[in-house]
TIKOL-856440 format. One record per residue (C-alpha): residue in one letter; x, y, z. Coordinates in steps of 0.05 Angstrom, whole numbers, plus 5000, padded with zeros to 4 digits. Example, Ala and Ser with C-alpha at 12.3 -4.5 7.8 and 13.67 -1.06 7.14 Angstrom:
// residues 2
<"A"; <5246; 4910; 5156>> <"S"; <5273; 4979; 5143>> 
//
This chain:
// residues 324
<"M"; <5885; 1010; 3985>> <"N"; <5812; 1012; 4004>> <"A"; <5806; 0937; 3998>> <"A"; <5870; 0928; 4039>> <"L"; <5839; 0970; 4094>> <"G"; <5779; 0923; 4096>> <"R"; <5727; 0955; 4050>> <"D"; <5685; 0908; 4008>> <"L"; <5682; 0946; 3943>> <"T"; <5631; 0897; 3913>> <"L"; <5577; 0927; 3957>> <"P"; <5530; 0983; 3936>> <"L"; <5558; 1049; 3961>> <"A"; <5500; 1063; 4008>> <"E"; <5507; 0994; 4039>> <"L"; <5581; 1002; 4051>> <"R"; <5569; 1070; 4083>> <"D"; <5515; 1042; 4128>> <"L"; <5561; 0984; 4147>> <"E"; <5618; 1031; 4166>> <"G"; <5575; 1080; 4204>> <"P"; <5595; 1153; 4215>> <"V"; <5668; 1161; 4193>> <"G"; <5664; 1234; 4171>> <"D"; <5719; 1256; 4126>> <"Q"; <5739; 1184; 4113>> <"E"; <5672; 1162; 4085>> <"A"; <5674; 1114; 4026>> <"L"; <5664; 1145; 3957>> <"V"; <5679; 1085; 3911>> <"T"; <5649; 1016; 3900>> <"F"; <5642; 0976; 3836>> <"P"; <5566; 0982; 3835>> <"A"; <5571; 1058; 3846>> <"L"; <5620; 1066; 3788>> <"R"; <5578; 1023; 3743>> <"S"; <5514; 1060; 3758>> <"A"; <5550; 1126; 3746>> <"G"; <5570; 1103; 3676>> <"V"; <5645; 1100; 3690>> <"A"; <5679; 1059; 3635>> <"A"; <5751; 1062; 3659>> <"C"; <5797; 1093; 3711>> <"F"; <5869; 1096; 3734>> <"A"; <5873; 1044; 3789>> <"T"; <5927; 1055; 3840>> <"L"; <5980; 1012; 3872>> <"F"; <5992; 1055; 3933>> <"A"; <6038; 1034; 3989>> <"W"; <6031; 1084; 4045>> <"P"; <6091; 1102; 4088>> <"A"; <6091; 1095; 4163>> <"S"; <6097; 1171; 4167>> <"S"; <6027; 1178; 4137>> <"G"; <5995; 1158; 4203>> <"M"; <5955; 1103; 4170>> <"P"; <5960; 1034; 4202>> <"G"; <6010; 0985; 4173>> <"G"; <6052; 1034; 4133>> <"Y"; <6120; 1014; 4105>> <"E"; <6188; 1031; 4133>> <"T"; <6231; 0999; 4079>> <"A"; <6229; 0989; 4003>> <"Q"; <6218; 0915; 4014>> <"E"; <6156; 0928; 4056>> <"A"; <6130; 0978; 4004>> <"R"; <6140; 0925; 3950>> <"R"; <6102; 0873; 3991>> <"M"; <6043; 0921; 3998>> <"A"; <6041; 0937; 3924>> <"L"; <6046; 0863; 3905>> <"A"; <5987; 0848; 3950>> <"Q"; <5947; 0902; 3915>> <"L"; <5968; 0876; 3847>> <"D"; <5942; 0808; 3868>> <"Q"; <5876; 0840; 3889>> <"Y"; <5867; 0870; 3819>> <"A"; <5881; 0801; 3789>> <"R"; <5828; 0769; 3833>> <"W"; <5778; 0823; 3814>> <"E"; <5795; 0811; 3741>> <"E"; <5782; 0736; 3749>> <"A"; <5715; 0753; 3781>> <"G"; <5696; 0796; 3721>> <"L"; <5695; 0861; 3760>> <"V"; <5753; 0895; 3723>> <"R"; <5790; 0889; 3658>> <"V"; <5864; 0909; 3663>> <"L"; <5883; 0952; 3603>> <"R"; <5956; 0940; 3584>> <"T"; <5960; 0967; 3513>> <"A"; <5928; 1019; 3468>> <"D"; <5894; 0962; 3431>> <"D"; <5866; 0937; 3498>> <"A"; <5838; 1007; 3510>> <"R"; <5806; 1012; 3442>> <"A"; <5775; 0943; 3448>> <"H"; <5751; 0956; 3519>> <"F"; <5715; 1021; 3501>> <"A"; <5683; 0988; 3441>> <"R"; <5659; 0929; 3483>> <"W"; <5637; 0974; 3540>> <"S"; <5594; 1016; 3494>> <"A"; <5560; 0953; 3469>> <"E"; <5555; 0917; 3536>> <"R"; <5543; 0971; 3588>> <"D"; <5472; 0948; 3599>> <"V"; <5499; 0880; 3621>> <"A"; <5551; 0903; 3671>> <"S"; <5614; 0905; 3629>> <"P"; <5677; 0903; 3673>> <"L"; <5710; 0968; 3694>> <"G"; <5772; 0981; 3653>> <"V"; <5832; 0996; 3696>> <"V"; <5900; 1025; 3679>> <"L"; <5948; 1007; 3735>> <"L"; <5984; 1067; 3764>> <"M"; <6036; 1064; 3819>> <"E"; <6028; 1125; 3864>> <"G"; <6094; 1136; 3899>> <"A"; <6151; 1094; 3871>> <"D"; <6181; 1065; 3935>> <"P"; <6155; 0995; 3918>> <"V"; <6206; 0996; 3861>> <"R"; <6266; 0973; 3903>> <"D"; <6314; 0989; 3846>> <"P"; <6302; 1025; 3779>> <"N"; <6319; 0959; 3744>> <"E"; <6254; 0932; 3772>> <"V"; <6212; 0979; 3729>> <"E"; <6213; 0926; 3674>> <"F"; <6182; 0876; 3723>> <"W"; <6125; 0923; 3742>> <"A"; <6113; 0939; 3669>> <"R"; <6106; 0865; 3653>> <"E"; <6056; 0859; 3710>> <"G"; <6013; 0913; 3677>> <"V"; <6035; 0978; 3709>> <"R"; <6030; 1032; 3656>> <"V"; <6040; 1096; 3697>> <"I"; <6085; 1113; 3755>> <"G"; <6083; 1175; 3799>> <"P"; <6152; 1177; 3832>> <"A"; <6128; 1216; 3893>> <"W"; <6072; 1219; 3943>> <"G"; <6106; 1253; 4000>> <"R"; <6182; 1245; 3996>> <"T"; <6206; 1179; 3968>> <"R"; <6275; 1151; 3954>> <"Y"; <6266; 1179; 3884>> <"A"; <6236; 1249; 3889>> <"G"; <6211; 1306; 3931>> <"G"; <6136; 1307; 3938>> <"T"; <6076; 1338; 3973>> <"D"; <6099; 1381; 4031>> <"A"; <6169; 1352; 4022>> <"P"; <6209; 1396; 3974>> <"G"; <6268; 1370; 3937>> <"P"; <6296; 1349; 3869>> <"L"; <6301; 1281; 3838>> <"T"; <6353; 1238; 3873>> <"D"; <6405; 1201; 3832>> <"A"; <6361; 1140; 3838>> <"G"; <6303; 1182; 3813>> <"V"; <6341; 1201; 3751>> <"D"; <6354; 1127; 3738>> <"L"; <6281; 1112; 3751>> <"L"; <6259; 1161; 3698>> <"H"; <6307; 1131; 3647>> <"A"; <6280; 1062; 3664>> <"M"; <6208; 1085; 3658>> <"R"; <6222; 1116; 3590>> <"E"; <6256; 1052; 3566>> <"A"; <6197; 1009; 3590>> <"R"; <6146; 1058; 3560>> <"V"; <6115; 1071; 3629>> <"A"; <6084; 1140; 3631>> <"L"; <6101; 1193; 3683>> <"D"; <6047; 1218; 3730>> <"A"; <6067; 1287; 3755>> <"A"; <6015; 1288; 3812>> <"H"; <6050; 1298; 3879>> <"L"; <6117; 1317; 3850>> <"D"; <6151; 1377; 3883>> <"D"; <6169; 1432; 3835>> <"A"; <6243; 1415; 3832>> <"S"; <6228; 1341; 3820>> <"F"; <6174; 1359; 3769>> <"W"; <6221; 1398; 3724>> <"G"; <6276; 1346; 3730>> <"A"; <6227; 1291; 3713>> <"V"; <6194; 1323; 3653>> <"D"; <6262; 1338; 3623>> <"L"; <6276; 1263; 3624>> <"H"; <6209; 1233; 3602>> <"P"; <6167; 1250; 3541>> <"T"; <6100; 1221; 3564>> <"V"; <6071; 1262; 3622>> <"I"; <6002; 1265; 3653>> <"C"; <5976; 1293; 3719>> <"T"; <5921; 1247; 3743>> <"H"; <5897; 1287; 3803>> <"A"; <5916; 1359; 3818>> <"N"; <5886; 1428; 3817>> <"A"; <5912; 1499; 3805>> <"R"; <5963; 1534; 3850>> <"A"; <5930; 1599; 3830>> <"F"; <5876; 1582; 3881>> <"V"; <5912; 1538; 3933>> <"R"; <5985; 1556; 3941>> <"T"; <6019; 1491; 3959>> <"N"; <6066; 1446; 3921>> <"R"; <6010; 1395; 3914>> <"Q"; <5979; 1438; 3859>> <"L"; <6003; 1456; 3790>> <"T"; <6029; 1525; 3768>> <"E"; <6011; 1551; 3700>> <"D"; <6080; 1533; 3673>> <"M"; <6074; 1462; 3700>> <"A"; <6005; 1454; 3669>> <"A"; <6032; 1479; 3603>> <"R"; <6089; 1428; 3605>> <"V"; <6040; 1371; 3617>> <"A"; <5998; 1394; 3559>> <"A"; <6059; 1403; 3513>> <"S"; <6073; 1328; 3521>> <"G"; <6002; 1312; 3499>> <"G"; <5982; 1299; 3571>> <"V"; <5918; 1310; 3609>> <"I"; <5905; 1342; 3677>> <"G"; <5853; 1308; 3722>> <"L"; <5815; 1355; 3769>> <"V"; <5802; 1338; 3842>> <"P"; <5734; 1355; 3874>> <"F"; <5764; 1364; 3943>> <"G"; <5749; 1427; 3983>> <"K"; <5820; 1433; 4010>> <"F"; <5847; 1433; 3939>> <"L"; <5795; 1483; 3914>> <"R"; <5796; 1540; 3964>> <"E"; <5854; 1567; 4004>> <"G"; <5848; 1553; 4078>> <"W"; <5785; 1511; 4072>> <"T"; <5773; 1458; 4126>> <"S"; <5718; 1406; 4135>> <"A"; <5693; 1446; 4195>> <"Q"; <5667; 1497; 4145>> <"P"; <5608; 1491; 4097>> <"R"; <5623; 1451; 4034>> <"V"; <5648; 1493; 3977>> <"P"; <5603; 1505; 3916>> <"V"; <5612; 1465; 3852>> <"S"; <5630; 1531; 3819>> <"D"; <5698; 1527; 3854>> <"L"; <5714; 1465; 3814>> <"V"; <5688; 1497; 3750>> <"R"; <5734; 1556; 3764>> <"V"; <5795; 1510; 3766>> <"A"; <5774; 1476; 3701>> <"A"; <5764; 1543; 3666>> <"H"; <5831; 1568; 3693>> <"F"; <5869; 1509; 3664>> <"A"; <5830; 1514; 3599>> <"G"; <5853; 1586; 3594>> <"V"; <5925; 1563; 3602>> <"V"; <5927; 1499; 3561>> <"G"; <5859; 1492; 3526>> <"W"; <5800; 1448; 3544>> <"A"; <5831; 1388; 3507>> <"H"; <5879; 1377; 3566>> <"V"; <5827; 1383; 3622>> <"A"; <5790; 1323; 3651>> <"L"; <5763; 1291; 3714>> <"G"; <5813; 1262; 3763>> <"T"; <5769; 1256; 3825>> <"D"; <5818; 1217; 3870>> <"F"; <5755; 1191; 3904>> <"D"; <5793; 1129; 3926>> <"G"; <5843; 1173; 3963>> <"G"; <5818; 1176; 4034>> <"F"; <5771; 1235; 4035>> <"G"; <5696; 1231; 4042>> <"R"; <5630; 1266; 4027>> <"P"; <5639; 1324; 4077>> <"T"; <5700; 1347; 4038>> <"L"; <5667; 1348; 3969>> <"P"; <5632; 1407; 3935>> <"R"; <5559; 1415; 3953>> <"G"; <5515; 1369; 3912>> <"I"; <5570; 1319; 3896>> <"D"; <5565; 1257; 3939>> <"S"; <5590; 1205; 3890>> <"H"; <5612; 1196; 3818>> <"A"; <5538; 1197; 3797>> <"D"; <5534; 1271; 3817>> <"L"; <5592; 1296; 3775>> <"G"; <5543; 1320; 3722>> <"A"; <5533; 1380; 3768>> <"F"; <5605; 1400; 3752>> <"L"; <5600; 1382; 3678>> <"E"; <5541; 1430; 3670>> <"G"; <5591; 1486; 3682>> <"V"; <5636; 1463; 3624>> <"P"; <5621; 1492; 3555>> <"D"; <5576; 1446; 3516>> <"E"; <5626; 1431; 3461>> <"F"; <5679; 1407; 3512>> <"R"; <5635; 1371; 3561>> <"E"; <5642; 1301; 3533>> <"G"; <5717; 1308; 3528>> <"V"; <5724; 1332; 3600>> <"A"; <5678; 1276; 3624>> <"S"; <5714; 1220; 3589>> <"G"; <5738; 1233; 3519>> <"H"; <5805; 1265; 3535>> <"W"; <5828; 1207; 3580>> <"R"; <5801; 1157; 3530>> <"A"; <5841; 1190; 3474>> <"W"; <5904; 1191; 3517>> <"M"; <5897; 1117; 3535>> <"E"; <5885; 1097; 3462>> <"A"; <5947; 1136; 3441>> <"H"; <5997; 1123; 3497>> <"L"; <5985; 1056; 3532>> 
//
């Protein structure tokens, strides 16, 4: 999405920020050099077609337009892979080999491992197309963002549609995992009853921010029961009820509080970083002291020593090596 909006992600982060000038809440947080210098080995890399209703330029009105956007992004990942910037991870064996190579090669700029994740399923024109996207390397699908043809989502309550039920069956058949991020409660419970492999790549706790964008304790427990992992989001609006970017940045302890809350519900083994730093929010919205991925150690210092490595990377790595 960032590349489609004109950002050159091959630039150092400071250079990209200087080039863009003051853009406030929309300030860039991700480039390949920034991820590499922060020691990031792999991430979920999104195919995100944004609807016209989002207010972003060029959003889709139809499923065909959404598909076209996602295909263009898929092509961008392929070009980055050809350039040696990323390595698309399609299988558990790919993940194991990538992490082994990355550990050996990190001093010589090993490519970033990417697991392709479709955020909002409207690019899938028909559930029968899940098999096509799986062949193209998509390993995770989140049916919703806001409302889609398949599910209720953020600020758009509602259950799975009939097409959504068919989508979940097709995902299960194709061994494409379910991302519960953005699912409305009714759609969440319908989806997890139909699919055994569930993660939540980027959400926080409804105990602190009472919107359907965040997970309840029961929802977190259901993700964990499937062997899934919950990725935390260092975004002020998702950490403190009523927070806005006109207020001082929240403390890092607010993010630690969410991590500890989930750990109390499901155990530390199901808690990890999600960041969502590619998702259209910038430095003024982050906790104080976190300006990029390189600063996430400030959060990890608040995690008990014995769980710190797992929260930083080990829990996602274990999930990828077991479920891709």
